[in-house]
Each structure stands twice: as structure tokens, then as C-alpha cells.
DRENMARSE-49948 format. One record per atom (N, C-alpha, C, O): residue in three letters; x, y, z. Coordinates in steps of 0.05 Angstrom, whole numbers, padded with zeros to 5 digits, always signed. Layout:
# residues N
alaXYZ/...
//
This chain:
# residues 82
met-00944-06076-02324/met-00977-06059-02316/met-00996-06075-02346/met-00989-06080-02370/ser-01019-06077-02331/ser-01041-06088-02354/ser-01045-06069-02372/ser-01040-06045-02370/glu-01056-06081-02391/glu-01063-06062-02414/glu-01095-06046-02405/glu-01102-06026-02416/thr-01109-06058-02385/thr-01128-06041-02377/thr-01126-06018-02360/thr-01144-06001-02358/leu-01102-06020-02346/leu-01093-06000-02323/leu-01079-05981-02349/leu-01087-05958-02346/lys-01064-05983-02370/lys-01052-05965-02385/lys-01077-05951-02400/lys-01074-05927-02404/glu-01102-05963-02409/glu-01115-05955-02418/glu-01128-05931-02397/glu-01130-05907-02404/ile-01137-05939-02374/ile-01152-05920-02363/ile-01132-05894-02353/ile-01138-05870-02352/glu-01111-05904-02348/glu-01091-05875-02341/glu-01087-05858-02359/glu-01072-05839-02355/lys-01101-05861-02387/lys-01106-05848-02408/lys-01125-05829-02405/lys-01121-05807-02415/leu-01148-05835-02391/leu-01174-05821-02385/leu-01168-05802-02372/leu-01146-05802-02361/ser-01187-05781-02369/ser-01191-05759-02350/ser-01204-05770-02331/ser-01213-05793-02331/phe-01204-05749-02309/phe-01225-05758-02290/phe-01249-05762-02291/phe-01261-05782-02281/glu-01260-05742-02305/glu-01291-05744-02317/glu-01297-05768-02334/glu-01318-05781-02331/glu-01279-05773-02350/glu-01283-05792-02371/glu-01283-05823-02353/glu-01300-05841-02357/ala-01262-05826-02334/ala-01268-05850-02314/ala-01289-05850-02301/ala-01301-05872-02303/met-01302-05829-02284/met-01323-05827-02273/met-01348-05832-02291/met-01366-05845-02281/gln-01352-05824-02315/gln-01377-05832-02335/gln-01374-05862-02338/gln-01393-05877-02332/glu-01351-05871-02346/glu-01354-05902-02355/glu-01356-05920-02328/glu-01364-05943-02328/leu-01351-05910-02312/leu-01353-05928-02276/leu-01387-05921-02278/leu-01401-05941-02279/glu-01397-05902-02279/glu-01424-05896-02272/glu-01444-05920-02297/glu-01462-05936-02291/gln-01434-05916-02322/gln-01445-05934-02344/gln-01440-05964-02332/gln-01460-05978-02331/ile-01419-05974-02323/ile-01411-05998-02309/ile-01433-06003-02294/ile-01450-06018-02302/val-01437-05991-02267/val-01451-05993-02248/val-01480-05993-02253/val-01495-06004-02237/arg-01490-05979-02276/arg-01520-05983-02283/arg-01526-06005-02294/arg-01546-06018-02288/gln-01499-06014-02321/gln-01504-06044-02331/gln-01506-06072-02311/gln-01520-06092-02312/leu-01484-06064-02292/leu-01486-06089-02274/leu-01515-06087-02253/leu-01524-06107-02242/glu-01525-06064-02252/glu-01550-06066-02230/glu-01571-06074-02250/glu-01589-06084-02238/ser-01574-06074-02274/ser-01595-06081-02291/ser-01597-06116-02294/ser-01617-06130-02299/gly-01567-06124-02288/gly-01572-06159-02289/gly-01575-06164-02313/gly-01586-06186-02317/gln-01569-06147-02337/gln-01573-06162-02365/gln-01547-06172-02377/gln-01550-06184-02399/ser-01526-06170-02369/ser-01508-06183-02381/ser-01501-06210-02368/ser-01511-06215-02346/asp-01484-06231-02383/asp-01481-06259-02376/asp-01459-06255-02355/asp-01445-06235-02357/leu-01455-06271-02338/leu-01438-06271-02319/leu-01414-06262-02328/leu-01405-06242-02318/asp-01398-06277-02351/asp-01372-06269-02355/asp-01371-06238-02362/asp-01353-06224-02352/lys-01386-06229-02377/lys-01382-06204-02383/lys-01394-06179-02358/lys-01387-06156-02360/ser-01409-06188-02336/ser-01406-06183-02315/ser-01384-06177-02294/ser-01381-06158-02280/ile-01369-06201-02297/ile-01343-06204-02286/ile-01326-06182-02293/ile-01318-06163-02279/gln-01322-06190-02320/gln-01298-06164-02332/gln-01308-06134-02328/gln-01289-06118-02323/ser-01330-06126-02328/ser-01339-06105-02321/ser-01336-06093-02294/ser-01331-06069-02291/tyr-01340-06112-02273/tyr-01331-06111-02243/tyr-01310-06104-02238/tyr-01303-06088-02220/glu-01296-06117-02256/glu-01265-06115-02250/glu-01251-06087-02269/glu-01232-06073-02262/arg-01263-06086-02286/arg-01254-06054-02297/arg-01269-06033-02280/arg-01259-06011-02274/gly-01290-06039-02274/gly-01299-06017-02252/gly-01282-06012-02224/gly-01279-05989-02215/met-01272-06038-02212/met-01257-06031-02195/met-01235-06023-02200/met-01224-06014-02180/ala-01219-06022-02222/ala-01197-06006-02233/ala-01202-05982-02237/ala-01185-05965-02229/leu-01225-05974-02249/leu-01235-05942-02257/leu-01241-05935-02225/leu-01239-05910-02222/lys-01247-05945-02207/lys-01262-05934-02174/lys-01226-05921-02163/lys-01219-05899-02155/gln-01210-05944-02168/gln-01179-05938-02157/gln-01170-05913-02171/gln-01162-05893-02159/tyr-01171-05914-02195/tyr-01163-05893-02216/tyr-01174-05868-02201/tyr-01157-05855-02189/cys-01196-05861-02200/cys-01208-05837-02192/cys-01200-05828-02162/cys-01194-05805-02155/glu-01203-05853-02146/glu-01193-05841-02118/glu-01167-05832-02116/glu-01161-05815-02099/asn-01150-05841-02132/asn-01119-05833-02136/asn-01121-05805-02146/asn-01107-05788-02137/lys-01138-05802-02165/lys-01139-05771-02175/lys-01144-05756-02159/lys-01129-05736-02156/leu-01167-05759-02143/leu-01182-05740-02123/leu-01158-05734-02097/leu-01158-05714-02084/lys-01140-05753-02095/lys-01126-05758-02076/lys-01096-05736-02082/lys-01085-05722-02065/glu-01089-05738-02107/glu-01077-05720-02121/glu-01084-05691-02119/glu-01070-05673-02110/ala-01110-05688-02130/ala-01117-05658-02131/ala-01118-05653-02098/ala-01107-05632-02091/gln-01129-05666-02080/gln-01131-05653-02054/gln-01101-05646-02044/gln-01097-05625-02032/ala-01083-05661-02049/ala-01057-05654-02039/ala-01044-05627-02057/ala-01024-05614-02050/lys-01056-05623-02077/lys-01042-05594-02090/lys-01060-05574-02080/lys-01052-05552-02086/ile-01085-05574-02065/ile-01100-05553-02057/ile-01088-05540-02027/ile-01083-05555-02008/glu-01086-05517-02027/glu-01078-05504-02009/glu-01099-05483-01997/glu-01112-05467-02011/lys-01101-05484-01966/lys-01119-05463-01954/lys-01099-05439-01947/lys-01076-05438-01938/ile-01123-05416-01958/ile-01104-05395-01957/ile-01127-05380-01936/ile-01151-05376-01938/thr-01100-05371-01909/thr-01125-05357-01887/thr-01106-05331-01879/thr-01082-05330-01883/met-01120-05312-01869/met-01105-05286-01861/met-01101-05288-01833/met-01121-05294-01819/thr-01080-05285-01823/thr-01072-05285-01793/thr-01084-05261-01777/thr-01089-05241-01790/pro-01088-05262-01755/pro-01099-05234-01740/pro-01079-05208-01742/pro-01086-05185-01737/asp-01058-05216-01748/asp-01040-05186-01755/asp-01044-05183-01788/asp-01032-05164-01795/gly-01056-05194-01808/gly-01064-05186-01828/gly-01042-05201-01847/gly-01045-05197-01872/asp-01025-05214-01840/asp-01014-05232-01863/asp-01027-05250-01875/asp-01050-05254-01867/ile-01017-05263-01894/ile-01033-05285-01914/ile-01017-05307-01902/ile-00994-05307-01894/lys-01034-05326-01903/lys-01020-05357-01890/lys-01029-05384-01912/lys-01052-05392-01916/lys-01011-05391-01920/lys-01024-05419-01932/lys-01016-05441-01923/lys-00993-05443-01914/glu-01032-05463-01923/glu-01028-05489-01907/glu-01035-05502-01924/glu-01041-05491-01945/ala-01036-05529-01922/ala-01046-05554-01937/ala-01073-05553-01929/ala-01079-05548-01906/phe-01092-05560-01949/phe-01127-05568-01946/phe-01127-05592-01932/phe-01112-05611-01938/lys-01140-05591-01918/lys-01149-05620-01901/lys-01186-05617-01901/lys-01202-05599-01896/ala-01190-05638-01909/ala-01219-05637-01910/ala-01230-05647-01883/ala-01222-05666-01871/glu-01252-05629-01874/glu-01264-05631-01847/glu-01285-05649-01848/glu-01298-05651-01869/gly-01289-05661-01832/gly-01307-05687-01825/gly-01301-05711-01821/gly-01318-05728-01817/
//
């Protein structure tokens, strides 16, 4: 595993999102040289993948609680609508 991935895995979801937002702003500004922009882009892609994985993990843990017509409580896996 690369050092970058090891570093990213130590971040919380919120920290990773904040860093990703900073990278996007920096890349959009066009103020960095090409090498720095490529490095930032690569780190940004790794952060994006990490955040997507964290969201998938969270979604897998969420359960939808519903009440059946006879008044019993039922739990089922949450599925995003849409």
C-alpha cells in the first residue's frame, strides 16, 4: 500500500472531504505548476475514493425501521431512494 493511501486512511471522513475541497479549489485556481497540479489531482482521486468507500460502509450499517400493519417493528437494510 502506498504511503499516500496509508496517510489518507488515518483521516476521518470529514477531514478527507475538507482536504479534497481544498484540492479542488487549488486546481480550479490554476495557480500551481504542472507537477504540483498532477500530484494534487492524484491525491484528490485517492481522497475521493476513500470518501466514497466510507459512505458505502456507513450506508451498509444503516437500517430502516418500519412498523408492520399488525404493529410489530421490522428492521431492513436501508436502500437509498432515487
